[in-house]
C-alpha angles and dihedrals in degrees: 000000000000120000118252109263116247093207112062098219117179096222092188090056091048090050091047091052091048091049089052091051090049091045091235128135127230086250093059118117090242096048093100090050090053088050090053091050090049091055091048092046092054090050092050092048093049090050090050095047092045094195116219091215138009116284120227093209138005119249114239092241092057093047090048090050089053090053091049092050089049091052093046093051092047092051093051087081086074093057108075113206090001094294125119125196091021094143102035114115092185099052135074092269135256120349122201114233117221121238091211108107093202099039095109097043105033094106091047089057101041096086088061097047113115110181121056130183129355123320 
C-alpha cells in the first residue's frame, strides 16, 4: 500500500497546466501520457522536498515546477538516445538532454525543501 502523500498535489491541474504549455487539448492522443508524467512528476518532487509535515495547500511555484517537469519528461520522447537537434542542418547541432528530472526546477523548489543531509 502506498504512503499517503504529504503534499496535496492536484495531479489533474498539473496535467492541465502541462497540456496548456504544450498547446494540447485533453482530447489529444497524448493527453493520458501527459497525465502519467504529471503523476510521476509530483511523486519525484515530493520525494525531493521531503516535507517534515503535511502541507494544507501547494504553493504556486511548486505546482508550476511540477508542470515544467511534466513537460520536460513528455518532450524527451522527441530526443532519441538523449540527443535533441540531431538532424537539424540549420541549428547549432546536437544537444545532450539531461536525465535529471529536477535539473531545470531544482532552484525553484529549494526554498520549500524541509529535510537536509543524512539522518
